[in-house]
C-alpha positions as CSV (number, residue, x, y, z in Angstrom):
1,M,0.0,0.0,0.0
2,S,1.5,3.3,-1.1
3,K,1.7,6.3,1.3
4,A,0.7,9.6,-0.1
5,V,3.5,12.1,0.6
6,I,5.1,15.3,-0.5
7,A,8.8,16.4,-0.2
8,I,10.3,19.7,-1.0
9,H,13.7,21.4,-1.2
10,G,14.9,25.0,-1.2
11,G,18.5,24.4,-2.3
12,A,21.6,22.8,-0.9
13,G,25.0,24.1,0.1
14,A,27.6,24.7,2.7
15,L,25.5,25.6,5.7
16,S,26.9,26.8,8.9
17,R,24.7,26.8,12.0
18,G,26.6,29.7,13.6
19,R,25.9,32.1,10.7
20,L,22.1,32.1,10.9
21,N,20.5,33.9,13.8
22,P,17.5,32.1,15.4
23,D,14.9,34.5,13.9
24,A,16.2,34.1,10.4
25,E,16.4,30.3,10.8
26,Q,12.8,30.2,12.0
27,K,11.7,32.1,8.9
28,Y,13.2,29.5,6.7
29,R,11.8,26.6,8.7
30,Q,8.4,28.2,8.8
31,A,8.4,28.8,5.1
32,L,9.3,25.2,4.4
33,S,6.7,24.0,6.8
34,D,3.9,26.1,5.3
35,V,4.6,24.7,1.8
36,V,4.7,21.1,3.0
37,S,1.5,21.6,5.0
38,Q,-0.3,23.0,1.9
39,G,0.9,20.0,-0.1
40,Q,-0.4,17.6,2.6
41,K,-3.7,19.4,2.6
42,M,-4.0,19.1,-1.2
43,L,-3.1,15.4,-1.2
44,A,-5.6,14.7,1.7
45,Q,-8.3,16.3,-0.4
46,G,-7.6,14.0,-3.3
47,A,-5.4,16.3,-5.4
48,S,-3.1,14.7,-7.9
49,A,0.6,14.6,-7.3
50,L,1.1,16.8,-10.4
51,D,-1.2,19.5,-8.9
52,A,0.6,19.2,-5.5
53,V,4.1,19.7,-6.8
54,T,3.1,22.5,-9.1
55,E,1.5,24.4,-6.2
56,A,4.4,23.7,-3.8
57,V,6.9,25.1,-6.3
58,R,4.7,28.0,-7.0
59,L,4.6,28.9,-3.3
60,L,8.4,28.5,-3.2
61,E,8.7,30.9,-6.2
62,E,6.6,33.4,-4.2
63,C,8.9,33.3,-1.2
64,P,11.9,35.7,-1.6
65,L,14.0,33.6,0.7
66,F,14.7,31.2,-2.1
67,N,16.3,31.7,-5.5
68,A,13.3,31.0,-7.8
69,G,10.6,33.4,-8.9
70,I,10.6,36.4,-6.6
71,G,14.1,36.5,-5.1
72,S,15.9,35.2,-8.2
73,V,19.5,36.1,-8.8
74,Y,21.0,38.5,-11.4
75,T,22.8,37.5,-14.6
76,R,26.1,39.2,-15.6
77,A,24.0,41.7,-17.6
78,G,21.9,42.6,-14.6
79,T,18.8,40.7,-15.8
80,H,16.8,37.8,-14.5
81,E,16.6,34.5,-16.4
82,L,14.4,31.8,-14.8
83,D,13.9,28.1,-15.6
84,A,11.4,25.5,-14.5
85,C,10.2,22.0,-15.3
86,V,7.2,19.8,-14.2
87,M,6.8,16.1,-15.0
88,D,3.8,13.8,-14.6
89,G,4.8,10.2,-13.7
90,A,1.6,8.7,-14.8
91,T,2.0,9.8,-18.5
92,R,5.6,10.9,-18.5
93,K,4.5,14.1,-20.0
94,V,6.9,17.0,-19.4
95,G,6.6,20.8,-19.6
96,A,9.6,23.1,-19.2
97,V,10.6,26.7,-19.8
98,A,14.1,28.3,-19.7
99,G,15.5,31.8,-19.8
100,V,12.3,33.6,-19.1
101,S,12.2,37.1,-17.6
102,H,8.6,38.2,-17.6
103,I,6.7,35.2,-16.1
104,R,6.1,35.6,-12.4
105,N,5.7,31.8,-11.8
106,P,7.8,29.8,-14.3
107,V,6.4,26.6,-12.9
108,L,2.9,27.6,-14.1
109,A,4.3,28.3,-17.6
110,A,6.0,24.9,-17.5
111,R,2.7,23.3,-16.5
112,K,1.0,25.0,-19.5
113,V,3.6,23.6,-21.8
114,L,2.9,20.2,-20.5
115,E,-0.8,20.5,-20.9
116,N,-1.3,22.6,-24.0
117,S,1.8,22.2,-26.1
118,P,3.1,19.5,-28.4
119,H,6.6,20.5,-27.2
120,V,8.6,19.7,-24.0
121,L,10.8,22.8,-23.6
122,L,10.2,26.4,-24.7
123,I,12.8,29.1,-24.2
124,A,13.1,32.9,-23.8
125,D,10.7,35.0,-25.9
126,G,8.9,32.0,-27.4
127,A,8.2,30.6,-23.9
128,E,6.9,34.0,-22.8
129,A,4.7,34.5,-25.8
130,F,3.2,31.0,-25.3
131,A,2.6,31.6,-21.6
132,E,0.9,34.9,-22.3
133,A,-1.3,33.3,-24.9
134,Q,-2.2,30.7,-22.2
135,G,-3.4,33.5,-19.9
136,L,-0.4,34.1,-17.7
137,K,0.2,37.8,-17.2
138,R,3.4,39.4,-18.3
139,V,5.3,41.0,-15.4
140,D,8.1,43.5,-15.1
141,P,11.3,41.7,-14.3
142,A,11.8,44.1,-11.4
143,C,9.3,42.0,-9.4
144,F,12.0,39.3,-9.1
145,S,14.5,41.7,-7.5
146,T,15.4,41.9,-3.8
147,P,18.0,44.1,-2.1
148,E,19.9,41.0,-1.0
149,R,20.1,39.6,-4.5
150,Y,21.3,43.0,-5.9
151,Q,24.0,43.1,-3.3
152,Q,25.1,39.6,-4.2
153,W,25.3,40.6,-7.8
154,Q,27.4,43.7,-7.0
155,E,29.8,41.6,-4.9
156,A,30.1,38.9,-7.6
157,R,30.7,41.5,-10.3
158,A,33.4,43.2,-8.2
159,G,35.2,39.8,-7.9
160,Q,34.5,38.8,-11.5
161,Q,33.0,35.6,-10.1
162,V,29.9,33.4,-10.8
163,W,28.2,32.2,-7.7
164,L,25.7,29.4,-7.5
165,D,23.9,31.5,-4.8
166,N,24.7,33.7,-1.9
167,D,22.3,35.2,0.6
168,A,23.5,37.2,3.5
169,R,20.4,36.3,5.4
170,A,21.0,32.5,5.0
171,P,23.4,30.2,6.7
172,L,25.3,29.6,3.5
173,S,28.8,30.2,2.4
174,E,29.0,32.9,-0.3
175,K,29.9,30.6,-3.1
176,N,28.4,27.3,-2.2
177,K,24.7,27.5,-2.0
178,F,22.7,26.0,-4.9
179,G,19.7,28.1,-5.6
180,T,17.0,25.8,-6.8
181,V,13.6,24.8,-5.4
182,G,11.7,21.6,-6.1
183,A,9.0,19.2,-5.0
184,V,8.1,15.5,-5.5
185,A,4.9,13.8,-4.5
186,L,3.0,10.5,-4.5
187,D,-0.7,10.8,-4.4
188,S,-3.4,8.5,-3.1
189,A,-4.0,7.0,-6.6
190,G,-0.3,5.9,-6.7
191,N,0.8,8.6,-9.2
192,L,4.2,10.3,-9.0
193,A,5.2,13.8,-10.1
194,A,8.1,16.2,-9.8
195,A,8.7,19.9,-10.3
196,T,11.9,22.1,-10.2
197,S,12.4,25.8,-10.6
198,T,15.4,28.2,-10.3
199,G,16.7,31.7,-10.9
200,G,20.1,30.2,-11.8
201,M,23.6,31.4,-10.8
202,T,24.5,34.9,-9.6
203,N,26.4,36.7,-12.4
204,K,25.9,33.9,-14.8
205,L,26.4,34.5,-18.5
206,P,23.1,35.5,-20.2
207,G,21.7,32.4,-21.9
208,R,23.1,29.9,-19.5
209,V,20.8,27.1,-18.7
210,G,21.4,24.6,-15.9
211,D,19.8,21.2,-15.0
212,S,16.6,22.5,-13.5
213,P,14.4,22.7,-16.7
214,L,16.0,19.6,-18.3
215,P,14.0,16.4,-17.9
216,G,16.2,13.6,-16.7
217,A,18.9,16.0,-15.3
218,G,17.2,18.2,-12.7
219,C,13.7,16.8,-12.8
220,Y,12.1,13.4,-13.5
221,A,9.1,11.3,-12.7
222,S,7.8,7.9,-13.7
223,N,5.2,5.8,-12.0
224,S,7.3,2.7,-12.8
225,S,10.1,4.0,-10.5
226,V,10.5,7.4,-8.8
227,A,10.0,11.2,-8.8
228,V,13.2,13.3,-8.4
229,S,14.1,17.0,-8.1
230,C,17.7,18.0,-7.9
231,T,19.7,21.0,-6.6
232,G,23.4,21.5,-7.1
233,T,26.2,22.1,-9.6
234,G,23.9,22.2,-12.6
235,E,26.5,21.3,-15.3
236,V,27.5,18.1,-13.4
237,F,23.9,17.1,-12.9
238,I,23.4,17.5,-16.6
239,R,26.4,15.5,-17.5
240,T,25.3,12.6,-15.2
241,L,21.6,12.8,-16.0
242,A,21.3,12.6,-12.3
243,A,17.5,12.6,-11.9
244,Y,17.0,9.8,-14.5
245,D,19.9,7.9,-13.2
246,V,18.1,7.5,-9.8
247,A,15.1,6.2,-11.7
248,A,17.2,3.8,-13.8
249,L,19.0,2.3,-10.8
250,V,15.6,1.7,-9.1
251,E,13.9,0.3,-12.2
252,Y,16.7,-1.7,-13.9
253,R,19.1,-2.6,-11.0
254,Q,16.3,-3.0,-8.5
255,L,18.2,-0.8,-6.0
256,S,16.2,0.7,-3.1
257,L,15.4,4.3,-3.4
258,Q,17.9,5.2,-0.7
259,Q,20.6,3.1,-2.4
260,A,20.0,4.6,-5.8
261,A,19.9,8.2,-4.5
262,Q,23.0,7.8,-2.4
263,Q,24.9,6.3,-5.3
264,V,24.1,9.2,-7.6
265,I,24.9,12.0,-5.1
266,M,27.7,10.5,-3.1
267,K,29.5,8.7,-5.9
268,K,28.6,9.8,-9.5
269,I,28.1,13.5,-8.7
270,S,31.0,13.7,-6.3
271,D,33.4,11.9,-8.6
272,L,33.0,14.7,-11.1
273,G,33.5,17.4,-8.5
274,G,29.9,18.2,-8.2
275,S,28.0,19.2,-5.1
276,G,24.4,19.4,-4.1
277,G,21.6,17.0,-3.4
278,L,18.2,15.7,-4.5
279,I,14.8,14.8,-3.1
280,A,13.0,11.6,-4.3
281,V,10.0,9.5,-3.6
282,D,9.2,6.1,-5.0
283,R,5.9,4.4,-5.8
284,K,5.7,2.9,-2.3
285,G,6.0,6.2,-0.6
286,N,9.7,5.9,0.5
287,V,11.5,9.2,0.6
288,A,15.2,10.0,0.1
289,L,16.9,13.3,0.6
290,P,20.7,12.8,0.1
291,F,23.2,15.7,-0.3
292,N,27.0,15.8,-0.3
293,S,27.1,19.4,0.9
294,E,26.8,20.4,4.5
295,G,23.1,20.9,4.3
296,M,20.0,21.3,2.3
297,Y,16.7,23.2,2.9
298,R,14.2,20.3,2.9
299,G,10.8,19.2,4.2
300,V,8.7,16.0,4.1
301,G,5.0,15.6,4.8
302,F,3.1,12.2,5.0
303,L,-0.6,12.4,5.3
304,G,-1.7,12.9,8.9
305,A,1.8,13.6,10.1
306,V,3.6,16.7,11.3
307,P,5.9,18.1,8.6
308,Q,9.5,17.1,9.0
309,I,11.7,20.2,8.3
310,A,15.5,20.3,8.2
311,I,18.3,22.5,7.1
312,Y,21.5,21.1,8.4
313,S,23.2,17.7,8.1
314,G,22.2,15.2,10.7
315,E,18.7,16.5,11.4
316,D,16.8,13.8,9.7
317,N,15.3,11.0,11.8
């Protein structure tokens, strides 16, 4: 008997307990808990896994604490370029957008691509035109900006560096936080789904696309195996097809979810110098949240249970 569940992440990285004051830490934990609780509520009311992960990621995009949607980082040109992907495990249909700058919630645009387009991935102006035709309002890119992200960009420019993320309010080293959000879920009907969204890397070259909008790299779901959402060194997750690799190890090697997820993050990603983590759920409701960095913003919610929220390494039961 499968157990309906939702899991989310808000990025991984080098987290230091001492750098985050209790008030700021509580804001992150509360934000994660609120999103998990909403996902649990939806699943309890019979919502599909696809709807649950879409709404969870939309809520994370609305929270300026995380690098997706509002609160997205700046490119080298001082612009915002956002990516997102959503995948339905029941049909293996996928929708994704990349390099968008005028869509408030890229995950909703990705969902429209999944539902109303013959394509899998739309980019830049074409993605925005499609989203607008589907009823999503065009927004001013300024809505994504926050003072903290602007400061990060100025510091990165001064040092001529590209940062995966850096938030002075977060317990993260300046160059080693991976700014991605994601959700995976199993619904009461036994269907799996995954969604991932990101603002990318601070001071990245315009046009750079990471793993988040790429099915099989940063996002994957199949009812025959697992649902996965990744966060980390995007180029390495692309090279290893990390999300699909977890699914393949489960389906073809018959590894447990924990074994497969650990092998991908701790061995394959690490061997190529990559860092980060992933969240995954299988068709039986087992959940895995491995990461090879010092921590990862994460939360899990089974139906009828209190949300399990963690930031640092060693917090999971």
